Biotite code that builds the C-alpha atoms (Angstrom):
import biotite.structure as struc

atoms = struc.array([
    struc.Atom([227.068, -45.160, 231.389], chain_id="A", res_id=1, res_name="MET", atom_name="CA", element="C"),
    struc.Atom([227.376, -47.756, 228.684], chain_id="A", res_id=2, res_name="CYS", atom_name="CA", element="C"),
    struc.Atom([224.427, -50.060, 229.287], chain_id="A", res_id=3, res_name="LEU", atom_name="CA", element="C"),
    struc.Atom([220.908, -49.137, 230.417], chain_id="A", res_id=4, res_name="VAL", atom_name="CA", element="C"),
    struc.Atom([218.136, -51.768, 230.509], chain_id="A", res_id=5, res_name="LEU", atom_name="CA", element="C"),
    struc.Atom([214.575, -50.821, 231.471], chain_id="A", res_id=6, res_name="VAL", atom_name="CA", element="C"),
    struc.Atom([211.434, -52.805, 232.250], chain_id="A", res_id=7, res_name="ALA", atom_name="CA", element="C"),
    struc.Atom([208.576, -50.339, 231.818], chain_id="A", res_id=8, res_name="TRP", atom_name="CA", element="C"),
    struc.Atom([205.157, -51.408, 233.129], chain_id="A", res_id=9, res_name="ARG", atom_name="CA", element="C"),
    struc.Atom([206.324, -54.985, 232.689], chain_id="A", res_id=10, res_name="HIS", atom_name="CA", element="C"),
    struc.Atom([206.316, -56.219, 236.305], chain_id="A", res_id=11, res_name="HIS", atom_name="CA", element="C"),
    struc.Atom([203.045, -56.256, 238.300], chain_id="A", res_id=12, res_name="PRO", atom_name="CA", element="C"),
    struc.Atom([204.523, -54.693, 241.446], chain_id="A", res_id=13, res_name="ARG", atom_name="CA", element="C"),
    struc.Atom([207.239, -52.494, 239.980], chain_id="A", res_id=14, res_name="TYR", atom_name="CA", element="C"),
    struc.Atom([206.153, -50.317, 237.034], chain_id="A", res_id=15, res_name="PRO", atom_name="CA", element="C"),
    struc.Atom([209.759, -49.207, 236.543], chain_id="A", res_id=16, res_name="LEU", atom_name="CA", element="C"),
    struc.Atom([212.865, -51.367, 236.901], chain_id="A", res_id=17, res_name="VAL", atom_name="CA", element="C"),
    struc.Atom([216.233, -50.084, 235.672], chain_id="A", res_id=18, res_name="VAL", atom_name="CA", element="C"),
    struc.Atom([219.559, -51.912, 235.660], chain_id="A", res_id=19, res_name="VAL", atom_name="CA", element="C"),
    struc.Atom([222.621, -50.140, 234.326], chain_id="A", res_id=20, res_name="ALA", atom_name="CA", element="C"),
    struc.Atom([226.409, -50.199, 234.125], chain_id="A", res_id=21, res_name="ASN", atom_name="CA", element="C"),
    struc.Atom([228.628, -47.160, 233.952], chain_id="A", res_id=22, res_name="ARG", atom_name="CA", element="C"),
    struc.Atom([231.850, -47.812, 232.033], chain_id="A", res_id=23, res_name="ASP", atom_name="CA", element="C"),
    struc.Atom([234.636, -45.253, 232.300], chain_id="A", res_id=24, res_name="GLU", atom_name="CA", element="C"),
    struc.Atom([238.383, -44.745, 232.605], chain_id="A", res_id=25, res_name="TRP", atom_name="CA", element="C"),
    struc.Atom([239.283, -45.829, 236.121], chain_id="A", res_id=26, res_name="LYS", atom_name="CA", element="C"),
    struc.Atom([241.415, -42.772, 236.804], chain_id="A", res_id=27, res_name="GLU", atom_name="CA", element="C"),
    struc.Atom([238.437, -40.411, 236.314], chain_id="A", res_id=28, res_name="ARG", atom_name="CA", element="C"),
    struc.Atom([237.457, -39.057, 239.763], chain_id="A", res_id=29, res_name="PRO", atom_name="CA", element="C"),
    struc.Atom([233.957, -40.045, 240.841], chain_id="A", res_id=30, res_name="THR", atom_name="CA", element="C"),
    struc.Atom([231.692, -39.727, 243.864], chain_id="A", res_id=31, res_name="ASP", atom_name="CA", element="C"),
    struc.Atom([229.399, -42.711, 244.552], chain_id="A", res_id=32, res_name="PRO", atom_name="CA", element="C"),
    struc.Atom([225.610, -42.582, 244.789], chain_id="A", res_id=33, res_name="LEU", atom_name="CA", element="C"),
    struc.Atom([224.436, -39.929, 247.242], chain_id="A", res_id=34, res_name="HIS", atom_name="CA", element="C"),
    struc.Atom([221.734, -37.300, 247.759], chain_id="A", res_id=35, res_name="THR", atom_name="CA", element="C"),
    struc.Atom([222.490, -34.010, 245.988], chain_id="A", res_id=36, res_name="TRP", atom_name="CA", element="C"),
    struc.Atom([221.608, -30.594, 247.378], chain_id="A", res_id=37, res_name="ALA", atom_name="CA", element="C"),
    struc.Atom([218.520, -30.389, 245.148], chain_id="A", res_id=38, res_name="ASP", atom_name="CA", element="C"),
    struc.Atom([217.283, -33.817, 246.268], chain_id="A", res_id=39, res_name="GLY", atom_name="CA", element="C"),
    struc.Atom([218.389, -35.901, 243.280], chain_id="A", res_id=40, res_name="LEU", atom_name="CA", element="C"),
    struc.Atom([220.002, -39.271, 243.909], chain_id="A", res_id=41, res_name="TRP", atom_name="CA", element="C"),
    struc.Atom([223.065, -39.837, 241.741], chain_id="A", res_id=42, res_name="ALA", atom_name="CA", element="C"),
    struc.Atom([226.759, -40.454, 241.586], chain_id="A", res_id=43, res_name="GLY", atom_name="CA", element="C"),
    struc.Atom([228.857, -37.534, 240.456], chain_id="A", res_id=44, res_name="ARG", atom_name="CA", element="C"),
    struc.Atom([231.602, -37.204, 237.886], chain_id="A", res_id=45, res_name="ASP", atom_name="CA", element="C"),
    struc.Atom([233.951, -34.895, 239.748], chain_id="A", res_id=46, res_name="ARG", atom_name="CA", element="C"),
    struc.Atom([235.786, -33.877, 236.577], chain_id="A", res_id=47, res_name="LEU", atom_name="CA", element="C"),
    struc.Atom([232.823, -32.299, 234.749], chain_id="A", res_id=48, res_name="ALA", atom_name="CA", element="C"),
    struc.Atom([230.298, -32.127, 237.605], chain_id="A", res_id=49, res_name="GLY", atom_name="CA", element="C"),
    struc.Atom([227.519, -34.143, 235.981], chain_id="A", res_id=50, res_name="GLY", atom_name="CA", element="C"),
    struc.Atom([226.259, -37.704, 236.248], chain_id="A", res_id=51, res_name="THR", atom_name="CA", element="C"),
    struc.Atom([225.494, -40.775, 234.151], chain_id="A", res_id=52, res_name="TRP", atom_name="CA", element="C"),
    struc.Atom([222.155, -41.473, 235.851], chain_id="A", res_id=53, res_name="MET", atom_name="CA", element="C"),
    struc.Atom([219.951, -39.661, 238.344], chain_id="A", res_id=54, res_name="ALA", atom_name="CA", element="C"),
    struc.Atom([216.759, -40.575, 240.188], chain_id="A", res_id=55, res_name="VAL", atom_name="CA", element="C"),
    struc.Atom([214.276, -38.292, 241.917], chain_id="A", res_id=56, res_name="ARG", atom_name="CA", element="C"),
    struc.Atom([212.684, -39.379, 245.208], chain_id="A", res_id=57, res_name="PRO", atom_name="CA", element="C"),
    struc.Atom([209.346, -39.642, 243.339], chain_id="A", res_id=58, res_name="ASP", atom_name="CA", element="C"),
    struc.Atom([210.838, -42.369, 241.112], chain_id="A", res_id=59, res_name="GLY", atom_name="CA", element="C"),
    struc.Atom([211.519, -40.399, 237.951], chain_id="A", res_id=60, res_name="ALA", atom_name="CA", element="C"),
    struc.Atom([214.859, -41.320, 236.393], chain_id="A", res_id=61, res_name="PHE", atom_name="CA", element="C"),
    struc.Atom([217.113, -40.264, 233.535], chain_id="A", res_id=62, res_name="ALA", atom_name="CA", element="C"),
    struc.Atom([220.281, -41.925, 232.230], chain_id="A", res_id=63, res_name="ALA", atom_name="CA", element="C"),
    struc.Atom([222.668, -41.281, 229.382], chain_id="A", res_id=64, res_name="THR", atom_name="CA", element="C"),
    struc.Atom([225.136, -43.322, 227.357], chain_id="A", res_id=65, res_name="THR", atom_name="CA", element="C"),
    struc.Atom([227.508, -42.152, 224.675], chain_id="A", res_id=66, res_name="ASN", atom_name="CA", element="C"),
    struc.Atom([227.844, -43.286, 221.079], chain_id="A", res_id=67, res_name="TYR", atom_name="CA", element="C"),
    struc.Atom([231.051, -45.182, 220.344], chain_id="A", res_id=68, res_name="ARG", atom_name="CA", element="C"),
    struc.Atom([232.463, -42.893, 217.654], chain_id="A", res_id=69, res_name="GLU", atom_name="CA", element="C"),
    struc.Atom([236.264, -42.706, 217.981], chain_id="A", res_id=70, res_name="PRO", atom_name="CA", element="C"),
    struc.Atom([236.695, -39.807, 215.537], chain_id="A", res_id=71, res_name="LEU", atom_name="CA", element="C"),
    struc.Atom([233.550, -37.802, 216.343], chain_id="A", res_id=72, res_name="ALA", atom_name="CA", element="C"),
    struc.Atom([233.474, -34.339, 217.915], chain_id="A", res_id=73, res_name="ASP", atom_name="CA", element="C"),
    struc.Atom([233.115, -34.576, 221.708], chain_id="A", res_id=74, res_name="ARG", atom_name="CA", element="C"),
    struc.Atom([230.809, -31.545, 221.789], chain_id="A", res_id=75, res_name="GLY", atom_name="CA", element="C"),
    struc.Atom([231.005, -28.240, 223.622], chain_id="A", res_id=76, res_name="ALA", atom_name="CA", element="C"),
    struc.Atom([229.034, -29.451, 226.667], chain_id="A", res_id=77, res_name="ARG", atom_name="CA", element="C"),
    struc.Atom([229.405, -32.469, 228.937], chain_id="A", res_id=78, res_name="SER", atom_name="CA", element="C"),
    struc.Atom([226.904, -35.287, 228.433], chain_id="A", res_id=79, res_name="ARG", atom_name="CA", element="C"),
    struc.Atom([226.759, -35.525, 232.222], chain_id="A", res_id=80, res_name="GLY", atom_name="CA", element="C"),
    struc.Atom([224.407, -32.528, 232.113], chain_id="A", res_id=81, res_name="GLU", atom_name="CA", element="C"),
    struc.Atom([221.737, -34.491, 230.266], chain_id="A", res_id=82, res_name="LEU", atom_name="CA", element="C"),
    struc.Atom([220.124, -36.517, 233.109], chain_id="A", res_id=83, res_name="PRO", atom_name="CA", element="C"),
    struc.Atom([220.122, -33.397, 235.278], chain_id="A", res_id=84, res_name="LEU", atom_name="CA", element="C"),
    struc.Atom([218.449, -31.283, 232.588], chain_id="A", res_id=85, res_name="ARG", atom_name="CA", element="C"),
    struc.Atom([215.753, -33.889, 232.082], chain_id="A", res_id=86, res_name="VAL", atom_name="CA", element="C"),
    struc.Atom([214.895, -34.300, 235.770], chain_id="A", res_id=87, res_name="LEU", atom_name="CA", element="C"),
    struc.Atom([215.029, -30.583, 236.539], chain_id="A", res_id=88, res_name="ARG", atom_name="CA", element="C"),
    struc.Atom([212.590, -29.761, 233.730], chain_id="A", res_id=89, res_name="ALA", atom_name="CA", element="C"),
    struc.Atom([208.838, -29.340, 234.417], chain_id="A", res_id=90, res_name="PRO", atom_name="CA", element="C"),
    struc.Atom([208.296, -32.909, 233.159], chain_id="A", res_id=91, res_name="SER", atom_name="CA", element="C"),
    struc.Atom([210.410, -35.708, 231.739], chain_id="A", res_id=92, res_name="VAL", atom_name="CA", element="C"),
    struc.Atom([208.711, -35.196, 228.388], chain_id="A", res_id=93, res_name="ARG", atom_name="CA", element="C"),
    struc.Atom([209.700, -31.516, 228.386], chain_id="A", res_id=94, res_name="ALA", atom_name="CA", element="C"),
    struc.Atom([213.244, -32.337, 229.464], chain_id="A", res_id=95, res_name="GLY", atom_name="CA", element="C"),
    struc.Atom([213.731, -34.987, 226.790], chain_id="A", res_id=96, res_name="VAL", atom_name="CA", element="C"),
    struc.Atom([212.498, -32.627, 224.074], chain_id="A", res_id=97, res_name="HIS", atom_name="CA", element="C"),
    struc.Atom([214.758, -29.847, 225.380], chain_id="A", res_id=98, res_name="ALA", atom_name="CA", element="C"),
    struc.Atom([217.894, -31.982, 225.224], chain_id="A", res_id=99, res_name="VAL", atom_name="CA", element="C"),
    struc.Atom([216.858, -33.232, 221.803], chain_id="A", res_id=100, res_name="GLY", atom_name="CA", element="C"),
    struc.Atom([216.664, -29.652, 220.547], chain_id="A", res_id=101, res_name="GLU", atom_name="CA", element="C"),
    struc.Atom([220.179, -28.905, 221.823], chain_id="A", res_id=102, res_name="SER", atom_name="CA", element="C"),
    struc.Atom([221.717, -32.248, 220.800], chain_id="A", res_id=103, res_name="ALA", atom_name="CA", element="C"),
    struc.Atom([224.323, -30.611, 218.548], chain_id="A", res_id=104, res_name="ALA", atom_name="CA", element="C"),
    struc.Atom([226.005, -29.098, 221.627], chain_id="A", res_id=105, res_name="GLU", atom_name="CA", element="C"),
    struc.Atom([226.985, -32.554, 222.921], chain_id="A", res_id=106, res_name="TYR", atom_name="CA", element="C"),
    struc.Atom([228.915, -35.546, 221.694], chain_id="A", res_id=107, res_name="GLY", atom_name="CA", element="C"),
    struc.Atom([226.807, -38.472, 220.497], chain_id="A", res_id=108, res_name="GLY", atom_name="CA", element="C"),
    struc.Atom([224.380, -39.647, 223.172], chain_id="A", res_id=109, res_name="PHE", atom_name="CA", element="C"),
    struc.Atom([221.321, -41.647, 224.147], chain_id="A", res_id=110, res_name="HIS", atom_name="CA", element="C"),
    struc.Atom([218.966, -40.610, 226.935], chain_id="A", res_id=111, res_name="VAL", atom_name="CA", element="C"),
    struc.Atom([216.386, -42.931, 228.493], chain_id="A", res_id=112, res_name="LEU", atom_name="CA", element="C"),
    struc.Atom([214.093, -41.309, 231.041], chain_id="A", res_id=113, res_name="ALA", atom_name="CA", element="C"),
    struc.Atom([210.759, -41.943, 232.729], chain_id="A", res_id=114, res_name="ALA", atom_name="CA", element="C"),
    struc.Atom([208.265, -40.488, 235.146], chain_id="A", res_id=115, res_name="ASP", atom_name="CA", element="C"),
    struc.Atom([204.698, -41.551, 235.951], chain_id="A", res_id=116, res_name="THR", atom_name="CA", element="C"),
    struc.Atom([203.526, -40.294, 232.547], chain_id="A", res_id=117, res_name="GLU", atom_name="CA", element="C"),
    struc.Atom([205.814, -42.330, 230.317], chain_id="A", res_id=118, res_name="GLY", atom_name="CA", element="C"),
    struc.Atom([209.179, -43.719, 229.252], chain_id="A", res_id=119, res_name="LEU", atom_name="CA", element="C"),
    struc.Atom([211.086, -41.660, 226.693], chain_id="A", res_id=120, res_name="TRP", atom_name="CA", element="C"),
    struc.Atom([214.128, -42.113, 224.487], chain_id="A", res_id=121, res_name="HIS", atom_name="CA", element="C"),
    struc.Atom([216.094, -39.547, 222.523], chain_id="A", res_id=122, res_name="VAL", atom_name="CA", element="C"),
    struc.Atom([219.467, -39.684, 220.825], chain_id="A", res_id=123, res_name="SER", atom_name="CA", element="C"),
    struc.Atom([221.648, -37.186, 219.029], chain_id="A", res_id=124, res_name="SER", atom_name="CA", element="C"),
    struc.Atom([221.795, -39.464, 215.997], chain_id="A", res_id=125, res_name="ARG", atom_name="CA", element="C"),
    struc.Atom([218.275, -39.143, 214.691], chain_id="A", res_id=126, res_name="GLY", atom_name="CA", element="C"),
    struc.Atom([216.339, -41.339, 217.118], chain_id="A", res_id=127, res_name="GLU", atom_name="CA", element="C"),
    struc.Atom([213.491, -39.604, 218.910], chain_id="A", res_id=128, res_name="GLY", atom_name="CA", element="C"),
    struc.Atom([212.260, -38.048, 221.026], chain_id="A", res_id=129, res_name="PRO", atom_name="CA", element="C"),
    struc.Atom([210.075, -41.152, 221.215], chain_id="A", res_id=130, res_name="THR", atom_name="CA", element="C"),
    struc.Atom([207.612, -42.282, 223.849], chain_id="A", res_id=131, res_name="ARG", atom_name="CA", element="C"),
    struc.Atom([208.207, -46.010, 224.325], chain_id="A", res_id=132, res_name="LEU", atom_name="CA", element="C"),
    struc.Atom([205.486, -48.619, 224.918], chain_id="A", res_id=133, res_name="PRO", atom_name="CA", element="C"),
    struc.Atom([205.296, -50.913, 227.953], chain_id="A", res_id=134, res_name="PRO", atom_name="CA", element="C"),
    struc.Atom([207.888, -53.662, 227.798], chain_id="A", res_id=135, res_name="GLY", atom_name="CA", element="C"),
    struc.Atom([211.652, -54.107, 227.816], chain_id="A", res_id=136, res_name="LEU", atom_name="CA", element="C"),
    struc.Atom([213.952, -51.476, 226.337], chain_id="A", res_id=137, res_name="HIS", atom_name="CA", element="C"),
    struc.Atom([217.705, -50.900, 226.332], chain_id="A", res_id=138, res_name="GLY", atom_name="CA", element="C"),
    struc.Atom([220.558, -48.845, 224.944], chain_id="A", res_id=139, res_name="VAL", atom_name="CA", element="C"),
    struc.Atom([224.305, -49.184, 224.880], chain_id="A", res_id=140, res_name="SER", atom_name="CA", element="C"),
    struc.Atom([226.656, -47.262, 222.595], chain_id="A", res_id=141, res_name="ASN", atom_name="CA", element="C"),
    struc.Atom([225.116, -47.858, 219.181], chain_id="A", res_id=142, res_name="GLY", atom_name="CA", element="C"),
    struc.Atom([221.689, -47.274, 217.580], chain_id="A", res_id=143, res_name="PRO", atom_name="CA", element="C"),
    struc.Atom([218.728, -48.359, 219.688], chain_id="A", res_id=144, res_name="ARG", atom_name="CA", element="C"),
    struc.Atom([217.085, -49.645, 216.518], chain_id="A", res_id=145, res_name="ALA", atom_name="CA", element="C"),
    struc.Atom([220.003, -52.081, 216.005], chain_id="A", res_id=146, res_name="VAL", atom_name="CA", element="C"),
    struc.Atom([220.627, -53.418, 219.528], chain_id="A", res_id=147, res_name="PRO", atom_name="CA", element="C"),
    struc.Atom([224.042, -54.867, 220.255], chain_id="A", res_id=148, res_name="TRP", atom_name="CA", element="C"),
    struc.Atom([224.398, -58.417, 221.680], chain_id="A", res_id=149, res_name="PRO", atom_name="CA", element="C"),
    struc.Atom([224.946, -57.091, 225.221], chain_id="A", res_id=150, res_name="LYS", atom_name="CA", element="C"),
    struc.Atom([221.585, -55.293, 224.986], chain_id="A", res_id=151, res_name="VAL", atom_name="CA", element="C"),
    struc.Atom([219.690, -58.250, 223.526], chain_id="A", res_id=152, res_name="ARG", atom_name="CA", element="C"),
    struc.Atom([221.171, -60.680, 226.038], chain_id="A", res_id=153, res_name="GLY", atom_name="CA", element="C"),
    struc.Atom([220.733, -58.240, 228.885], chain_id="A", res_id=154, res_name="GLY", atom_name="CA", element="C"),
    struc.Atom([217.045, -57.722, 228.145], chain_id="A", res_id=155, res_name="LEU", atom_name="CA", element="C"),
    struc.Atom([216.459, -61.487, 228.014], chain_id="A", res_id=156, res_name="ALA", atom_name="CA", element="C"),
    struc.Atom([218.221, -61.854, 231.378], chain_id="A", res_id=157, res_name="ALA", atom_name="CA", element="C"),
    struc.Atom([216.206, -58.962, 232.822], chain_id="A", res_id=158, res_name="LEU", atom_name="CA", element="C"),
    struc.Atom([212.969, -60.573, 231.675], chain_id="A", res_id=159, res_name="ASP", atom_name="CA", element="C"),
    struc.Atom([213.977, -63.838, 233.357], chain_id="A", res_id=160, res_name="ALA", atom_name="CA", element="C"),
    struc.Atom([214.927, -62.033, 236.571], chain_id="A", res_id=161, res_name="ALA", atom_name="CA", element="C"),
    struc.Atom([211.492, -60.396, 236.810], chain_id="A", res_id=162, res_name="LEU", atom_name="CA", element="C"),
    struc.Atom([209.373, -63.545, 236.839], chain_id="A", res_id=163, res_name="THR", atom_name="CA", element="C"),
    struc.Atom([209.202, -63.552, 240.641], chain_id="A", res_id=164, res_name="ALA", atom_name="CA", element="C"),
    struc.Atom([206.676, -61.472, 242.571], chain_id="A", res_id=165, res_name="ASP", atom_name="CA", element="C"),
    struc.Atom([209.612, -59.812, 244.366], chain_id="A", res_id=166, res_name="GLU", atom_name="CA", element="C"),
    struc.Atom([212.665, -59.328, 242.127], chain_id="A", res_id=167, res_name="PRO", atom_name="CA", element="C"),
    struc.Atom([215.924, -60.670, 243.513], chain_id="A", res_id=168, res_name="ASP", atom_name="CA", element="C"),
    struc.Atom([218.306, -57.715, 243.689], chain_id="A", res_id=169, res_name="VAL", atom_name="CA", element="C"),
    struc.Atom([221.324, -60.034, 243.643], chain_id="A", res_id=170, res_name="ASP", atom_name="CA", element="C"),
    struc.Atom([220.051, -61.584, 240.401], chain_id="A", res_id=171, res_name="ALA", atom_name="CA", element="C"),
    struc.Atom([219.690, -58.127, 238.868], chain_id="A", res_id=172, res_name="LEU", atom_name="CA", element="C"),
    struc.Atom([223.260, -57.262, 239.813], chain_id="A", res_id=173, res_name="PHE", atom_name="CA", element="C"),
    struc.Atom([224.402, -60.664, 238.522], chain_id="A", res_id=174, res_name="ALA", atom_name="CA", element="C"),
    struc.Atom([223.055, -59.981, 235.038], chain_id="A", res_id=175, res_name="LEU", atom_name="CA", element="C"),
    struc.Atom([225.042, -56.741, 234.996], chain_id="A", res_id=176, res_name="LEU", atom_name="CA", element="C"),
    struc.Atom([228.166, -58.641, 236.066], chain_id="A", res_id=177, res_name="ALA", atom_name="CA", element="C"),
    struc.Atom([228.077, -61.005, 233.071], chain_id="A", res_id=178, res_name="ASP", atom_name="CA", element="C"),
    struc.Atom([231.480, -61.107, 231.326], chain_id="A", res_id=179, res_name="ARG", atom_name="CA", element="C"),
    struc.Atom([230.531, -63.384, 228.423], chain_id="A", res_id=180, res_name="ALA", atom_name="CA", element="C"),
    struc.Atom([231.824, -62.092, 225.076], chain_id="A", res_id=181, res_name="VAL", atom_name="CA", element="C"),
    struc.Atom([229.622, -62.627, 221.992], chain_id="A", res_id=182, res_name="PRO", atom_name="CA", element="C"),
    struc.Atom([231.034, -64.381, 218.916], chain_id="A", res_id=183, res_name="PRO", atom_name="CA", element="C"),
    struc.Atom([233.119, -62.134, 216.683], chain_id="A", res_id=184, res_name="ASP", atom_name="CA", element="C"),
    struc.Atom([230.492, -62.281, 213.930], chain_id="A", res_id=185, res_name="ALA", atom_name="CA", element="C"),
    struc.Atom([227.935, -60.640, 216.254], chain_id="A", res_id=186, res_name="GLU", atom_name="CA", element="C"),
    struc.Atom([230.156, -57.799, 217.442], chain_id="A", res_id=187, res_name="LEU", atom_name="CA", element="C"),
    struc.Atom([229.684, -54.300, 216.014], chain_id="A", res_id=188, res_name="PRO", atom_name="CA", element="C"),
    struc.Atom([232.418, -52.595, 214.019], chain_id="A", res_id=189, res_name="ASP", atom_name="CA", element="C"),
    struc.Atom([232.802, -49.125, 215.513], chain_id="A", res_id=190, res_name="THR", atom_name="CA", element="C"),
    struc.Atom([236.345, -48.430, 214.343], chain_id="A", res_id=191, res_name="GLY", atom_name="CA", element="C"),
    struc.Atom([238.238, -49.408, 217.509], chain_id="A", res_id=192, res_name="VAL", atom_name="CA", element="C"),
    struc.Atom([239.609, -52.739, 216.232], chain_id="A", res_id=193, res_name="GLY", atom_name="CA", element="C"),
    struc.Atom([238.547, -56.316, 216.939], chain_id="A", res_id=194, res_name="LEU", atom_name="CA", element="C"),
    struc.Atom([240.460, -56.685, 220.213], chain_id="A", res_id=195, res_name="ASP", atom_name="CA", element="C"),
    struc.Atom([238.681, -53.687, 221.701], chain_id="A", res_id=196, res_name="TRP", atom_name="CA", element="C"),
    struc.Atom([235.310, -54.747, 220.260], chain_id="A", res_id=197, res_name="GLU", atom_name="CA", element="C"),
    struc.Atom([235.776, -58.059, 222.093], chain_id="A", res_id=198, res_name="ARG", atom_name="CA", element="C"),
    struc.Atom([236.800, -56.349, 225.317], chain_id="A", res_id=199, res_name="GLY", atom_name="CA", element="C"),
    struc.Atom([233.822, -54.000, 225.146], chain_id="A", res_id=200, res_name="LEU", atom_name="CA", element="C"),
    struc.Atom([231.365, -56.664, 224.024], chain_id="A", res_id=201, res_name="GLY", atom_name="CA", element="C"),
    struc.Atom([230.384, -58.020, 227.437], chain_id="A", res_id=202, res_name="SER", atom_name="CA", element="C"),
    struc.Atom([227.964, -56.390, 229.854], chain_id="A", res_id=203, res_name="ARG", atom_name="CA", element="C"),
    struc.Atom([230.664, -56.077, 232.530], chain_id="A", res_id=204, res_name="PHE", atom_name="CA", element="C"),
    struc.Atom([233.943, -54.701, 231.210], chain_id="A", res_id=205, res_name="ILE", atom_name="CA", element="C"),
    struc.Atom([237.432, -54.999, 232.691], chain_id="A", res_id=206, res_name="ASP", atom_name="CA", element="C"),
    struc.Atom([240.202, -53.785, 230.401], chain_id="A", res_id=207, res_name="LEU", atom_name="CA", element="C"),
    struc.Atom([242.682, -52.700, 233.042], chain_id="A", res_id=208, res_name="GLY", atom_name="CA", element="C"),
    struc.Atom([242.612, -48.922, 232.918], chain_id="A", res_id=209, res_name="ALA", atom_name="CA", element="C"),
    struc.Atom([239.061, -48.887, 231.531], chain_id="A", res_id=210, res_name="TYR", atom_name="CA", element="C"),
    struc.Atom([235.986, -50.775, 232.640], chain_id="A", res_id=211, res_name="GLY", atom_name="CA", element="C"),
    struc.Atom([232.751, -50.944, 234.576], chain_id="A", res_id=212, res_name="THR", atom_name="CA", element="C"),
    struc.Atom([232.952, -48.501, 237.457], chain_id="A", res_id=213, res_name="ARG", atom_name="CA", element="C"),
    struc.Atom([229.448, -48.821, 238.909], chain_id="A", res_id=214, res_name="ALA", atom_name="CA", element="C"),
    struc.Atom([226.362, -51.026, 238.571], chain_id="A", res_id=215, res_name="SER", atom_name="CA", element="C"),
    struc.Atom([222.964, -49.594, 239.507], chain_id="A", res_id=216, res_name="THR", atom_name="CA", element="C"),
    struc.Atom([219.546, -51.120, 240.198], chain_id="A", res_id=217, res_name="VAL", atom_name="CA", element="C"),
    struc.Atom([216.393, -48.987, 240.463], chain_id="A", res_id=218, res_name="VAL", atom_name="CA", element="C"),
    struc.Atom([213.064, -50.426, 241.653], chain_id="A", res_id=219, res_name="LEU", atom_name="CA", element="C"),
    struc.Atom([210.048, -48.120, 241.576], chain_id="A", res_id=220, res_name="VAL", atom_name="CA", element="C"),
    struc.Atom([206.834, -49.431, 243.106], chain_id="A", res_id=221, res_name="GLY", atom_name="CA", element="C"),
    struc.Atom([205.052, -48.316, 246.258], chain_id="A", res_id=222, res_name="GLN", atom_name="CA", element="C"),
    struc.Atom([208.423, -46.995, 247.324], chain_id="A", res_id=223, res_name="ASP", atom_name="CA", element="C"),
    struc.Atom([211.636, -46.178, 245.470], chain_id="A", res_id=224, res_name="VAL", atom_name="CA", element="C"),
    struc.Atom([214.905, -48.069, 245.921], chain_id="A", res_id=225, res_name="ARG", atom_name="CA", element="C"),
    struc.Atom([218.178, -47.152, 244.266], chain_id="A", res_id=226, res_name="VAL", atom_name="CA", element="C"),
    struc.Atom([221.208, -49.377, 244.822], chain_id="A", res_id=227, res_name="LEU", atom_name="CA", element="C"),
    struc.Atom([224.705, -48.910, 243.462], chain_id="A", res_id=228, res_name="GLU", atom_name="CA", element="C"),
    struc.Atom([227.654, -51.274, 243.614], chain_id="A", res_id=229, res_name="ARG", atom_name="CA", element="C"),
    struc.Atom([230.933, -49.539, 242.976], chain_id="A", res_id=230, res_name="SER", atom_name="CA", element="C"),
    struc.Atom([233.823, -51.446, 241.467], chain_id="A", res_id=231, res_name="TRP", atom_name="CA", element="C"),
    struc.Atom([236.428, -48.835, 242.331], chain_id="A", res_id=232, res_name="ASP", atom_name="CA", element="C"),
    struc.Atom([239.102, -49.829, 244.865], chain_id="A", res_id=233, res_name="PRO", atom_name="CA", element="C"),
    struc.Atom([237.481, -49.816, 248.278], chain_id="A", res_id=234, res_name="GLY", atom_name="CA", element="C"),
    struc.Atom([233.999, -49.506, 246.754], chain_id="A", res_id=235, res_name="GLY", atom_name="CA", element="C"),
    struc.Atom([230.922, -51.252, 248.064], chain_id="A", res_id=236, res_name="GLY", atom_name="CA", element="C"),
    struc.Atom([227.127, -51.100, 247.926], chain_id="A", res_id=237, res_name="THR", atom_name="CA", element="C"),
    struc.Atom([225.181, -47.898, 248.564], chain_id="A", res_id=238, res_name="VAL", atom_name="CA", element="C"),
    struc.Atom([221.385, -47.735, 248.804], chain_id="A", res_id=239, res_name="GLU", atom_name="CA", element="C"),
    struc.Atom([218.954, -44.853, 249.069], chain_id="A", res_id=240, res_name="VAL", atom_name="CA", element="C"),
    struc.Atom([215.196, -45.216, 249.565], chain_id="A", res_id=241, res_name="ARG", atom_name="CA", element="C"),
    struc.Atom([212.176, -43.076, 249.010], chain_id="A", res_id=242, res_name="GLY", atom_name="CA", element="C"),
])
């Protein structure tokens, strides 16, 4: 997952709204959104067995992104464990603190997670665990404290999409599908070269063998809706409801 945008206690009918893109090599085997044996709703990375984002039927969610660090250690454990560890803990707060304490076992990561008690962020690069205030929050593949253009623009688009009493799901997916590339002067320098920074600078990525594999929308109000649109060959839209 390379972009996670959250509206926390920002919309009058939906205390939690999440929109997110998972970017990955297209050859990596993946199962789409489905119900797991323990009741979690998530897609599955068939290579390592984990996931990029999971949702419980009660509306708690956890998602992870990686840090873009071409030369960094990948870690002994798969980052796909992180959302599962958070949601299988006694509380999201406990799960976030637990993964923070074991951060050195993983490659660089962010985790955003929420339950009815709060929205939390933790990273393996010195950010958190932090309980976040009501409002709009997002992470991509750099420091949360220095949001990239895709995060800033995505949060503005999310805010605009939530002005209606009932959010338009198609509008939420449309903001994730934005392919606009920021000006070169606004792009980060993460050591991958300017051509790749441009290709990775948009919210929706398509670089041939690498790109956005799935877009997800989560709406938590009186009920829970999780929708995923897969961009793999033959993919479509999957929805589960609480």
